[in-house]
VOPAGU-2260 file (C-alpha; in pm, 1 decimal, decimal comma):
REM VOPAGU-2260
SITE   aa  ch    i         X         Y         Z
SITE  MET   A    0   13130,3    6449,1   11688,4
SITE  PRO   A    1   12962,8    6353,5   11333,4
SITE  LEU   A    2   12608,7    6466,1   11484,0
SITE  GLU   A    3   12787,5    6787,8   11611,5
SITE  ILE   A    4   12947,6    6807,1   11214,7
SITE  ALA   A    5   12606,7    6775,0   11091,5
SITE  LEU   A    6   12372,3    6994,0   11314,1
SITE  ALA   A    7   12624,3    7277,4   11264,6
SITE  VAL   A    8   12637,3    7218,8   10823,4
SITE  LEU   A    9   12249,9    7200,6   10869,2
SITE  ILE   A   10   12246,2    7524,6   11041,0
SITE  VAL   A   11   12486,6    7734,8   10825,4
SITE  LEU   A   12   12250,3    7589,4   10585,7
SITE  LEU   A   13   11946,6    7696,9   10671,8
SITE  CYS   A   14   12082,8    7992,5   10795,2
SITE  VAL   A   15   12213,2    8034,3   10386,3
SITE  GLY   A   16   11869,6    7996,5   10230,0
SITE  GLY   A   17   11726,5    8253,2   10540,4
SITE  ILE   A   18   11914,6    8485,9   10363,2
SITE  VAL   A   19   11895,5    8368,2   10060,7
SITE  LEU   A   20   11568,0    8392,5   10064,4
SITE  TRP   A   21   11508,3    8757,7   10280,3
SITE  ALA   A   22   11672,8    8940,9    9925,9
SITE  ARG   A   23   11474,8    8717,2    9641,8
SITE  LEU   A   24   11160,9    8869,4    9822,4
SITE  ALA   A   25   11304,2    9240,9    9908,1
SITE  ALA   A   26   11359,0    9188,0    9518,2
SITE  THR   A   27   11031,9    9191,6    9377,8
SITE  SER   A   28   10992,5    9558,1    9527,9
SITE  ALA   A   29   11297,6    9659,7    9258,5
SITE  ARG   A   30   11157,8    9837,9    8949,4
SITE  THR   A   31   11406,4   10002,4    8711,7
SITE  ILE   A   32   11315,2   10229,1    8393,0
SITE  ASP   A   33   11494,1   10327,2    8130,4
SITE  VAL   A   34   11685,3   10664,2    8238,3
SITE  PRO   A   35   12008,6   10834,0    8154,2
SITE  ALA   A   36   12320,7   10765,2    8292,8
SITE  GLY   A   37   12441,2   11055,3    8494,5
SITE  GLU   A   38   12523,7   11196,3    8896,6
SITE  PRO   A   39   12231,0   11273,7    9113,5
SITE  GLY   A   40   12116,7   11650,9    9170,8
SITE  THR   A   41   12042,6   11563,3    9545,7
SITE  LEU   A   42   12208,8   11258,6    9716,4
SITE  PHE   A   43   11963,2   11129,9   10093,5
SITE  ARG   A   44   12152,7   10872,5   10360,6
SITE  GLY   A   45   11887,0   10647,6   10554,7
SITE  GLY   A   46   11687,6   10356,0   10490,9
SITE  VAL   A   47   11436,2   10181,2   10266,8
SITE  LEU   A   48   11089,3   10049,8   10343,5
SITE  CYS   A   49   10899,3    9779,8   10163,6
SITE  ARG   A   50   10632,4    9458,5   10143,6
SITE  HIS   A   51   11010,7    9236,8   10259,6
SITE  LEU   A   52   11261,8    9500,6   10406,6
SITE  ILE   A   53   11306,5    9736,8   10688,4
SITE  THR   A   54   11653,8    9867,8   10694,3
SITE  SER   A   55   11758,7   10124,4   10927,6
SITE  GLY   A   56   12070,8   10310,8   10961,1
SITE  SER   A   57   12282,0   10438,2   10603,8
SITE  LEU   A   58   12184,2   10103,5   10406,3
SITE  ALA   A   59   12014,2   10327,1   10170,6
SITE  ARG   A   60   12025,9   10580,7    9914,3
SITE  LEU   A   61   11737,3   10822,7    9750,1
SITE  GLU   A   62   11910,2   11033,5    9415,2
SITE  LEU   A   63   11639,2   11315,1    9335,2
SITE  HIS   A   64   11773,0   11354,4    8914,8
SITE  ASP   A   65   11612,7   11566,4    8661,2
SITE  TRP   A   66   11406,4   11350,1    8485,4
SITE  GLY   A   67   11337,6   11160,9    8835,1
SITE  VAL   A   68   11411,0   11011,4    9184,9
SITE  ARG   A   69   11608,2   10652,0    9189,3
SITE  LEU   A   70   11621,6   10464,2    9531,4
SITE  ASN   A   71   11870,8   10209,0    9598,8
SITE  GLY   A   72   12142,0   10027,7    9792,4
SITE  THR   A   73   12554,6   10126,8    9955,2
SITE  VAL   A   74   12739,2    9961,8    9845,5
SITE  ILE   A   75   12770,3    9686,3   10159,9
SITE  SER   A   76   12398,6    9633,7   10102,3
SITE  ARG   A   77   12332,9    9621,8    9704,3
SITE  TRP   A   78   12259,7    9265,8    9752,2
SITE  ILE   A   79   11901,7    9342,2    9987,4
SITE  VAL   A   80   11821,2    9661,8    9939,0
SITE  PRO   A   81   11607,1    9678,2    9565,5
SITE  THR   A   82   11699,6    9957,3    9337,6
SITE  TRP   A   83   11312,2   10147,3    9277,8
SITE  GLU   A   84   11358,8   10429,2    9025,3
SITE  ALA   A   85   11015,8   10623,1    8869,8
SITE  ARG   A   86   10993,3   10986,9    8696,6
SITE  TYR   A   87   10857,4   11280,6    8922,7
SITE  ASP   A   88   10570,0   11219,4    8692,3
SITE  GLU   A   89   10473,1   10868,1    8748,9
SITE  LEU   A   90   10421,9   10952,4    9096,1
SITE  ALA   A   91   10105,0   10991,6    9256,5
SITE  ILE   A   92   10204,6   11142,6    9541,3
SITE  ALA   A   93   10499,8   11137,2    9840,3
SITE  GLU   A   94   10360,5   11086,4   10154,4
SITE  LEU   A   95   10486,5   11007,7   10523,4
SITE  ALA   A   96   10480,0   10679,5   10695,4
SITE  ALA   A   97   10649,1   10610,0   11006,8
SITE  LEU   A   98   10631,3   10284,2   11189,7
SITE  PRO   A   99   10562,4   10259,5   11613,2
SITE  ALA   A  100   10971,0   10362,5   11705,4
SITE  SER   A  101   11093,6   10434,6   11355,1
SITE  ARG   A  102   11261,6   10695,7   11173,7
SITE  ILE   A  103   10916,4   10883,6   10906,2
SITE  ALA   A  104   10926,7   10750,4   10555,4
SITE  VAL   A  105   10831,6   10974,6   10279,8
SITE  TRP   A  106   10613,3   10724,3   10115,0
SITE  PHE   A  107   10594,2   10687,3    9704,1
SITE  ARG   A  108   10350,3   10601,6    9531,4
SITE  LEU   A  109   10268,8   10559,0    9145,6
SITE  ARG   A  110   10014,1   10606,0    8930,4
SITE  GLY   A  111    9759,8   10347,4    8747,1
SITE  GLU   A  112   10084,5   10098,1    8930,8
SITE  PRO   A  113   10050,6    9906,5    9231,7
SITE  GLY   A  114   10413,7    9937,8    9339,4
SITE  ALA   A  115   10539,8   10126,9    9626,0
SITE  ILE   A  116   10846,0   10208,7    9851,6
SITE  GLY   A  117   10954,9   10376,8   10127,3
SITE  PHE   A  118   11248,6   10600,4   10207,3
SITE  LEU   A  119   11366,2   10651,6   10641,2
SITE  SER   A  120   11478,8   10956,6   10700,1
SITE  ASP   A  121   11541,5   11264,2   10944,8
SITE  ARG   A  122   11537,0   11497,3   10635,8
SITE  SER   A  123   11157,4   11363,9   10516,3
SITE  GLN   A  124   11056,7   11685,3   10534,1
SITE  GLU   A  125   11368,9   11893,7   10279,9
SITE  ILE   A  126   11269,8   11536,4   10046,2
SITE  LEU   A  127   10929,1   11673,3   10068,9
SITE  ARG   A  128   10939,2   11981,7   10010,6
SITE  LEU   A  129   11247,2   11937,3    9669,8
SITE  LEU   A  130   10954,7   11691,3    9531,9
SITE  ALA   A  131   10718,6   11960,2    9495,0
SITE  GLY   A  132   10908,1   12135,1    9299,0
SITE  HIS   A  133   10952,9   11875,1    9107,9
SITE  GLY   A  134   10533,6   11863,9    9066,9
SITE  VAL   A  135   10534,6   11563,6    9302,6
SITE  PRO   A  136   10164,9   11586,8    9492,1
SITE  VAL   A  137   10293,5   11560,0    9851,4
SITE  ASN   A  138   10106,7   11441,9   10172,4
SITE  ARG   A  139   10263,9   11645,2   10497,8
SITE  SER   A  140   10083,8   11471,7   10707,7
SITE  VAL   A  141   10233,3   11131,8   10904,5
SITE  THR   A  142   10013,2   10885,9   10877,7
SITE  ARG   A  143   10101,9   10610,7   11210,2
SITE  ILE   A  144   10062,5   10255,6   11078,0
SITE  ARG   A  145   10116,1    9933,7   11255,8
SITE  ARG   A  146   10246,7    9682,4   10935,3
SITE  VAL   A  147   10348,8    9810,3   10647,5
SITE  GLU   A  148   10122,0    9581,0   10473,0
SITE  GLU   A  149    9895,5    9860,5   10550,8
SITE  LEU   A  150   10040,4   10146,0   10316,7
SITE  TYR   A  151    9941,8    9959,8   10071,9
SITE  GLN   A  152    9632,2    9907,9   10045,6
SITE  LYS   A  153    9629,4   10364,5   10238,8
SITE  SER   A  154    9455,4   10563,6    9905,7
SITE  PRO   A  155    9746,3   10933,5    9818,0
SITE  LYS   A  156    9560,0   11176,2    9949,9
SITE  PRO   A  157    9763,8   11480,9    9850,0
SITE  ASP   A  158    9825,3   11832,3    9984,8
SITE  ARG   A  159    9786,9   12064,6    9765,1
């Protein structure tokens, strides 16, 4: 009996430790800037794609504001989905990318910074259209990748 209890405690500790490590790794993709508070002009629900995290369903929100974009988690997923913000003029490009058997992601790259993140959505073309309206260079062709790491090595090529 004491052996079963010790084994159960060990399993619980390993699971909790794994979740804490996963949340910390996902947090390395976070990027926040000093922006005014306010409601977004447009809101999309979807998933997030970054170096240490891929979510499915509607665990992430992409907010388009007058100043730029904010990608963050829903009430349920804020503990794991990093908050990522950028002004429109900081974005080098917004392009489309897809892993095998996944929705298409709008991949956001920054000018002169290594930070990047993706938003998985069925409405990617609409998102690109709105971003282009704010002067963000876009690439509408879909880049097929096998691993997320490939997106961090690719150089941007805008359509326009």
